[in-house]
C-alpha positions as CSV (number, residue, x, y, z in Angstrom):
1,M,14.3,53.8,-83.7
2,N,14.9,54.6,-80.0
3,I,15.8,52.3,-77.2
4,T,15.8,53.6,-73.7
5,T,15.7,52.5,-70.1
6,D,14.5,55.9,-68.8
7,S,11.6,55.3,-66.6
8,V,10.2,58.7,-67.4
9,Q,9.2,57.3,-70.7
10,E,6.8,54.8,-69.0
11,V,4.1,57.5,-68.8
12,W,1.2,57.4,-71.3
13,H,2.2,59.5,-74.3
14,N,-1.3,60.2,-75.5
15,L,-0.5,59.5,-79.1
16,D,-3.2,60.5,-81.6
17,D,-1.6,59.8,-85.0
18,P,-3.7,57.4,-87.1
19,G,-2.4,53.9,-86.6
20,S,-0.3,54.8,-83.5
21,Y,0.0,52.5,-80.6
22,E,1.4,52.1,-77.1
23,W,1.5,49.1,-74.8
24,W,2.8,48.1,-71.3
25,Y,3.9,44.5,-71.0
26,F,4.5,42.4,-67.9
27,D,5.3,38.7,-67.7
28,A,6.2,36.4,-64.8
29,E,7.1,32.7,-64.2
30,D,6.7,30.5,-61.1
31,E,9.0,27.7,-62.0
32,A,8.1,25.6,-58.9
33,Q,4.5,25.4,-60.0
34,G,5.1,25.4,-63.8
35,L,3.1,28.6,-64.2
36,S,3.7,31.6,-66.5
37,I,1.5,34.7,-66.9
38,V,1.4,37.7,-69.2
39,F,-0.5,41.0,-68.8
40,I,-0.6,43.8,-71.5
41,W,-2.3,47.1,-71.5
42,F,-2.9,48.7,-74.9
43,A,-3.5,52.4,-75.8
44,G,-4.1,51.8,-79.5
45,F,-4.2,48.0,-80.0
46,A,-1.5,47.5,-82.6
47,F,-2.7,44.0,-83.5
48,S,-6.4,44.8,-83.7
49,P,-8.0,43.8,-87.0
50,Y,-10.7,46.4,-86.4
51,Y,-8.1,49.2,-85.9
52,I,-6.1,48.1,-88.9
53,S,-9.2,47.9,-91.1
54,H,-10.3,51.4,-90.0
55,Y,-6.8,52.7,-90.8
56,E,-6.6,51.1,-94.2
57,E,-10.1,52.4,-95.1
58,W,-9.2,55.9,-93.9
59,K,-5.9,55.8,-95.8
60,S,-7.6,54.8,-99.0
61,R,-10.4,57.4,-98.4
62,V,-13.1,54.9,-98.1
63,R,-13.8,56.4,-94.7
64,Q,-13.3,60.1,-93.7
65,D,-13.1,59.6,-89.9
66,R,-9.5,59.2,-88.6
67,P,-8.8,56.1,-86.6
68,H,-7.9,57.3,-83.1
69,P,-6.0,54.9,-80.8
70,G,-8.3,55.8,-78.0
71,N,-11.1,54.0,-79.7
72,Y,-9.0,50.8,-79.9
73,A,-7.6,50.4,-76.4
74,G,-7.3,47.0,-74.9
75,F,-6.1,44.5,-72.3
76,S,-4.9,40.9,-72.5
77,C,-4.1,38.2,-69.9
78,Q,-2.6,34.8,-70.7
79,L,-1.9,32.1,-68.1
80,Y,-0.1,28.9,-68.9
81,E,0.5,25.8,-66.7
82,N,3.2,23.4,-67.8
83,G,3.1,24.9,-71.3
84,Q,-0.7,24.5,-71.6
85,E,-3.1,27.4,-72.0
86,I,-5.3,28.1,-68.9
87,L,-6.4,31.6,-69.9
88,N,-6.2,33.5,-73.1
89,F,-8.2,36.7,-72.7
90,I,-8.1,39.7,-75.1
91,K,-10.6,42.6,-75.0
92,E,-10.6,45.9,-76.8
93,G,-13.0,48.8,-76.8
94,R,-13.9,52.3,-77.5
95,D,-13.0,55.6,-75.8
96,G,-13.7,55.5,-72.1
97,L,-12.6,52.0,-71.3
98,F,-8.9,53.1,-71.0
99,D,-7.4,55.8,-69.0
100,S,-4.0,56.6,-67.4
101,V,-2.8,58.3,-64.2
102,F,-0.6,60.8,-66.2
103,P,1.7,62.4,-65.2
104,D,2.3,59.4,-63.1
105,I,3.0,55.9,-64.4
106,G,0.0,53.6,-64.7
107,A,-3.0,52.7,-66.8
108,R,-6.4,51.1,-66.5
109,F,-8.7,49.2,-68.9
110,E,-12.0,48.5,-67.2
111,G,-11.2,46.8,-63.9
112,N,-7.7,45.9,-64.9
113,S,-5.0,48.4,-63.8
114,F,-1.3,48.8,-63.0
115,S,0.5,51.6,-61.1
116,Y,4.0,52.4,-60.0
117,D,4.8,53.4,-56.4
118,R,8.0,55.4,-56.8
119,S,8.7,55.6,-53.0
120,Q,8.8,51.7,-52.8
121,D,10.0,51.1,-56.4
122,L,7.1,48.7,-56.8
123,Y,4.5,48.0,-59.5
124,R,1.1,46.9,-58.4
125,L,-1.2,45.1,-60.9
126,T,-4.9,44.3,-60.5
127,V,-6.9,42.1,-62.8
128,D,-10.7,42.0,-62.7
129,F,-12.6,40.7,-65.7
130,D,-15.4,38.4,-66.8
131,F,-14.8,36.1,-69.7
132,P,-18.3,35.0,-70.7
133,A,-17.2,33.3,-73.9
134,R,-15.3,30.8,-71.8
135,H,-17.7,30.9,-68.8
136,K,-15.0,32.3,-66.5
137,R,-14.5,35.1,-64.0
138,V,-11.0,36.2,-63.1
139,R,-9.7,38.3,-60.2
140,G,-6.2,38.9,-58.9
141,T,-3.4,41.1,-57.6
142,F,0.3,41.1,-58.3
143,S,3.4,43.0,-57.3
144,F,6.5,43.5,-59.4
145,R,9.6,44.6,-57.4
146,P,12.6,45.4,-59.7
147,R,15.8,43.5,-58.8
148,H,17.9,45.6,-61.1
149,R,17.7,48.0,-64.0
150,F,20.0,49.1,-66.8
151,D,21.1,52.6,-67.9
152,F,21.1,52.7,-71.7
153,R,20.0,54.9,-74.5
154,Y,20.1,54.5,-78.2
155,D,18.7,56.9,-80.8
156,N,18.9,56.2,-84.5
157,D,16.2,58.3,-86.1
158,G,18.2,58.2,-89.4
159,N,16.9,54.7,-90.0
160,A,13.3,55.5,-89.2
161,V,10.4,56.4,-91.5
162,S,10.3,60.2,-91.9
163,G,8.4,61.8,-89.1
164,H,7.8,58.4,-87.4
165,R,8.6,57.6,-83.8
166,L,9.4,54.0,-82.8
167,Q,10.5,53.2,-79.3
168,W,11.3,50.2,-77.0
169,L,11.7,51.0,-73.3
170,L,13.3,48.2,-71.2
171,S,12.0,49.2,-67.8
172,V,12.5,46.2,-65.6
173,P,14.7,43.4,-66.9
174,K,14.1,41.3,-63.8
175,A,11.6,41.6,-60.9
176,D,10.6,39.6,-57.9
177,V,6.9,38.8,-58.4
178,E,4.2,37.8,-55.9
179,G,0.5,37.5,-56.4
180,E,-2.7,35.6,-56.4
181,I,-5.3,34.9,-58.9
182,V,-8.8,33.4,-58.6
183,I,-10.5,31.7,-61.6
184,E,-14.2,30.8,-61.2
185,G,-16.1,28.6,-63.6
186,L,-19.5,30.0,-64.5
187,P,-22.3,29.2,-63.8
188,T,-21.0,26.1,-61.8
189,G,-19.2,28.2,-59.2
190,A,-16.2,25.9,-59.4
191,R,-13.1,27.9,-58.2
192,R,-9.4,27.7,-58.4
193,D,-7.1,29.8,-56.2
194,I,-3.5,30.2,-57.3
195,R,-0.8,31.8,-55.2
196,F,2.1,33.0,-57.4
197,G,5.8,33.6,-56.5
198,G,8.6,33.9,-59.0
199,S,10.5,36.2,-61.3
200,G,9.2,38.7,-63.9
201,Y,9.9,41.2,-66.6
202,H,8.4,44.5,-67.8
203,D,8.8,46.7,-70.8
204,H,7.0,49.3,-72.9
205,N,6.6,49.9,-76.7
206,L,5.2,52.6,-78.8
207,G,5.0,53.7,-82.4
208,T,3.3,56.4,-84.5
209,L,2.5,54.3,-87.5
210,P,1.0,50.8,-87.9
211,M,3.7,48.3,-87.2
212,Y,3.8,46.8,-90.8
213,E,4.7,50.3,-92.1
214,S,7.9,50.5,-90.0
215,I,8.9,47.0,-88.9
216,D,9.8,44.0,-91.0
217,R,10.2,41.6,-88.1
218,W,11.7,41.3,-84.6
219,Y,12.9,38.8,-82.1
220,W,12.9,39.4,-78.4
221,G,13.7,37.2,-75.4
222,R,14.8,37.1,-71.8
223,A,16.4,34.4,-69.6
224,F,17.2,34.2,-66.0
225,S,19.8,32.0,-64.3
226,D,21.7,31.9,-61.0
227,R,24.7,33.5,-62.7
228,Y,23.4,35.7,-65.5
229,D,20.2,37.5,-66.5
230,L,19.9,38.2,-70.2
231,V,17.7,40.3,-72.4
232,Y,18.1,40.4,-76.2
233,Y,16.3,42.5,-78.8
234,V,16.7,42.2,-82.6
235,I,14.6,44.3,-85.0
236,F,14.6,44.6,-88.8
237,L,13.3,48.0,-89.8
238,R,11.2,48.4,-92.9
239,G,13.0,50.3,-95.7
240,G,16.4,49.7,-94.1
241,N,19.1,47.3,-95.1
242,S,19.2,43.6,-94.2
243,I,21.3,44.2,-91.1
244,P,19.1,44.4,-88.0
245,L,19.5,46.5,-84.9
246,S,20.6,44.0,-82.3
247,V,21.2,44.6,-78.6
248,M,22.1,42.3,-75.7
249,M,21.9,43.3,-72.0
250,L,23.6,41.0,-69.5
251,N,23.6,41.2,-65.7
252,D,26.1,39.2,-63.7
253,N,24.3,38.2,-60.5
254,E,27.6,37.4,-58.7
255,S,29.6,40.6,-59.4
256,G,26.7,42.9,-60.1
257,L,28.5,44.0,-63.4
258,Q,26.1,45.0,-66.2
259,T,27.1,44.8,-69.8
260,V,25.2,46.4,-72.8
261,L,26.2,45.2,-76.2
262,E,25.1,47.2,-79.3
263,D,27.3,46.0,-82.1
264,V,25.9,42.4,-82.1
265,S,26.2,40.0,-85.0
266,F,23.0,38.1,-85.6
267,S,22.0,35.0,-87.5
268,E,18.9,32.8,-87.7
269,E,18.7,29.1,-88.8
270,H,16.3,26.2,-89.1
271,F,13.4,28.2,-90.6
272,T,9.9,27.0,-90.1
273,R,6.4,28.2,-90.5
274,G,2.9,26.9,-89.8
275,M,-0.4,27.2,-91.6
276,F,-1.3,30.4,-89.6
277,S,2.1,31.3,-88.3
278,P,4.9,33.3,-90.0
279,S,8.3,31.9,-91.2
280,H,11.0,32.4,-88.6
281,G,14.2,30.9,-87.4
282,K,14.0,28.2,-84.7
283,T,17.7,28.8,-83.8
284,L,19.2,32.2,-83.2
285,R,22.9,33.2,-82.7
286,L,24.0,36.5,-81.2
287,Q,27.7,37.4,-80.7
288,N,29.9,40.3,-79.7
289,G,33.5,39.7,-78.8
290,R,33.7,37.5,-75.7
291,F,29.9,37.2,-75.4
292,S,27.8,34.8,-77.4
293,V,24.3,33.4,-77.1
294,E,22.4,30.6,-78.9
295,V,18.6,30.6,-78.6
296,R,16.6,27.5,-79.4
297,H,12.9,28.0,-79.7
298,Q,11.2,24.9,-78.3
299,D,7.7,24.7,-76.9
300,V,5.1,27.0,-78.5
301,L,3.1,28.8,-75.9
302,D,1.1,31.0,-78.2
303,A,0.9,31.3,-82.0
304,G,-0.9,33.5,-84.6
305,P,-0.6,34.8,-88.1
306,F,2.0,37.4,-87.1
307,Y,3.3,36.3,-83.7
308,L,4.8,33.4,-81.8
309,R,5.7,33.0,-78.1
310,Y,8.1,30.3,-77.1
311,A,9.5,28.6,-74.0
312,S,13.2,28.6,-75.1
313,R,16.5,27.2,-74.1
314,L,19.6,29.3,-74.3
315,S,23.3,28.7,-74.2
316,V,25.3,31.6,-72.9
317,N,29.1,31.9,-73.4
318,V,31.1,34.6,-71.5
319,D,34.9,34.5,-71.8
320,G,34.9,30.9,-72.8
321,K,32.7,29.8,-69.8
322,Q,29.4,28.3,-71.0
323,L,26.0,28.0,-69.4
324,Q,23.9,25.3,-71.1
325,D,20.1,25.0,-71.2
326,V,19.2,28.3,-69.5
327,R,15.4,28.6,-69.5
328,G,13.9,31.6,-71.2
329,I,10.9,33.2,-72.9
330,S,11.2,34.3,-76.6
331,E,8.9,36.0,-79.1
332,F,8.9,36.5,-82.8
333,L,6.8,39.1,-84.6
334,N,6.2,39.7,-88.3
335,P,3.5,42.3,-88.7
336,E,3.1,41.8,-92.5
337,A,0.1,39.5,-91.9
338,L,-1.7,42.4,-90.3
339,Q,-2.2,43.7,-93.9
340,S,-4.1,40.5,-95.0
341,R,-7.9,40.7,-94.8
342,V,-8.0,36.9,-94.5
343,M,-5.6,36.9,-91.6
344,R,-7.4,39.7,-89.9
345,F,-10.6,37.6,-90.1
346,F,-8.9,34.8,-88.2
347,T,-7.2,37.2,-85.8
348,A,-10.7,38.5,-84.9
349,S,-11.5,35.1,-83.4
350,R,-9.2,35.8,-80.5
351,I,-10.4,39.4,-79.7
352,W,-13.5,40.5,-77.9
353,R,-14.5,43.8,-79.4
354,N,-16.7,45.5,-76.8
355,G,-20.2,46.2,-78.2
356,E,-19.7,44.2,-81.4
357,S,-20.7,40.6,-82.2
358,S,-18.3,38.3,-84.0
359,V,-19.1,34.9,-85.4
360,M,-15.4,34.0,-85.5
361,Y,-14.9,35.0,-81.8
362,N,-18.0,33.1,-80.7
363,G,-17.2,30.1,-82.7
364,Y,-13.6,29.9,-81.6
365,N,-14.4,30.3,-78.0
366,F,-17.2,27.8,-78.1
367,F,-14.9,25.2,-79.5
368,K,-12.2,26.0,-76.9
369,H,-14.7,25.8,-74.1
370,Q,-15.9,22.4,-75.3
371,I,-12.3,21.2,-75.3
372,D,-11.9,22.5,-71.7
373,W,-15.1,20.7,-70.7
374,L,-14.0,17.4,-72.3
375,N,-10.7,17.7,-70.3
376,R,-12.8,18.6,-67.2
377,K,-11.0,21.9,-66.9
378,I,-13.0,24.4,-64.9
379,F,-10.3,27.1,-65.2
């Protein structure tokens, strides 16, 4: 397992091992308007039921053709307003829909792209997609300007599966975000223009095996406040002991002092699960000496058989001084469900596979569109 903040690692790695994956993640919140948005570019869509099924069939020799990540690239965009879903778009496709600007930093999936301007230390994002299953068309541009970065490296290949690479790159723990997005209702032509201003985050993940072969589960989260900005990362590696790799990164916005804590004790409490969501702790505690954090998962923003995204509240204690009810975003992942054929069937309801028809996808989106219509939501 590698953790790094080295921006050189943001480039596309062109992985070609069967089951390998790489993604670039951006999120942002506009607290004044109650808006939050997530963009992800995938080179090898780690959560694709199509990719995993191909891998399993190849591994068991039912198929002879190796599953190449280039045939399972993708892009997703989620937009929430006051905790309610406005957009939930995920599309994947075969070779040719994805490319990068290697050796520079950036990637494209169809009309959706991001790039990094090193001279201005600025990320530019463009979204441009049709969402026919929900009768929508979406266009927008965003800029992410880093406020600060960390300088940290951790390499523990001794705990990894032999020959396997697993890496988390924390690129931008906090950014100033500006943008605009236009959502049109089709065929009515109804339109909503949203101007966005707030704070954001960006990281990058990659692995050379399917996630369920290397990871048992992970928790991740970030929180911004006037005094402190926090990022935490907790991962239980498959085949390891029960003690996770836990890291906290804290930026003091008053002094500019940055603290990275590796030897972090971790506990999880108040376990819960849903019919289609994995068992996980609703309360987390992380501590290292004079630093401690309590995370309370509250409002579910997104949920699935292997993944949950929460609006969370955190209590941060530094040298006995406590900040209460700091707002944050948290995620939980347990990739075990990716092995289940039944869960893959339900996961397919969320993913538009380019060039393939899916009864589950069409049915799910028809139902969601009717709910939107009943609520008179044109966006």
